[in-house]
Steps between C-alpha positions, in 0.01 A plus 500: 500500500220282642540123478855497358558142616189382315417466132130515421425297187166589340342256258193529283347622178315828531313432174324201664287672769577368853822340380650851512461541878864411575622773267259756646607424858865516392456846354362629829803353679743642241351847554575456872866428422509120520724285281245370245549291187202480262557168331157473338478138395878451461644363826837470329548880521587426861829344388628833363366722777567305820781674689530268801208634706425299815127475438296440184135602522287385207160658433263331256138416429393147592204282412302302755161332506481509881624853581311825446605752233725763655617265778873519570719193547851527650733206445863474608798281419414150379128571530530710185590191298275255686176694519487681165343200331168329537260717703708819469645554154725763356315704241793415273435126505808420710740645242630769735545266796673235289718774352593620849600144597729485199655840575565391859689198372705712259586782742625398845418849635133449413508156662569673834245782474206526741190464279154643560212459257203735530209377291177685437205285395377616160130527421534532124784435259409612150563779254484844660704732719259555787528313830194358673383695805609220737851479355543880483397517866773255599787719371536718814518187719757343268711817507484509880604134530787540252622814681516304826689216334741728315576718802549219752860400569423142602153377417370209705223313323175449681172367357337816640690697235320336211272800443 
């Protein structure tokens, strides 16, 4: 199976327009045979489904006043916790990232995992199931990036990989 050493954690709410992009990208990856967990807005599902994978790849919508809708942001390691506040914000108002911090403290296996966060800048968060054109257009690029991360044995971070 593709990406067996990686767990792809997809966050979002598909009833809130662009906030559903993480779930949509995850479904494409699941169809390709990747190890995908659709957590929706409940990061704590990770606790019951994490099986000791080496790499955790999180896909979610983000909010930013300075980045364009559909733009992709790739953060790794400590950057995930440092940069998902202020200018770049989780669409879930930090709840998911704070929840992940807590889970990492409770489960020593998670504390050692290699973390990647793939954020897609949302254009519109509001009632509805459709994605904006910009966000929909980012899905193939997100899938390609996640495939590279999931299939790589040892990933070496480089700012050029930020998407």
